[in-house]
N, C-alpha and C positions, 0 to 999 in steps of 0.2 A: 600636428602630427603630419603625415602621408598619410590619404585618402588609400594608400595600398599598404600601408601597414599589414601586418599578420597579427600584431596584437586587437588595435581595433578593432577589424572585421572578426575577430574570433568573440572579443568579448560582448558582441551584439544577441549572440543565439544561446549564451551561456546561461541568463536565470529559468529561459524554456527548456534548457536539458536536464539544469538540476530541478525542477518542477516535474519534469517528467520522471526523473530519477527515483523523489521521495515519490511520489505516484504508485511508483512500483512496488515499491520497498512496505509501503504502506497498503495497497491491494493483496501483498503477497501474507502478511502478520494477520489483517483481517478476515481473507479465507480460509489459515487458520485458525484463529479464532471462534470463527462459523462451525469449522469441519469441527475442532474439537467439542462445540457446545452440543451437536446434532449428535456426536458420536455416545458421548457422557449421556444425556438423552435416553438413547437407546439402551445400552449398554447398562449404565448402572440407576438409571431410572428415575434422574435428576426431573426434576418439574413436574410431578405427577401428583394429579390432588387424591385425597381418599376418599374414599362414595362410602357415606356412611347409610 
């Protein structure tokens, strides 16, 4: 293929772009999970030990 072919040049950074998108989505859902657990711990009393 011709070295100036746009398809061959665009394909070199595609795995990095996919990795960045997947990392951003994972960070969003991870943050949402942590936020939900922290909120449930304070509002609903989750993870509290019963003092005897």
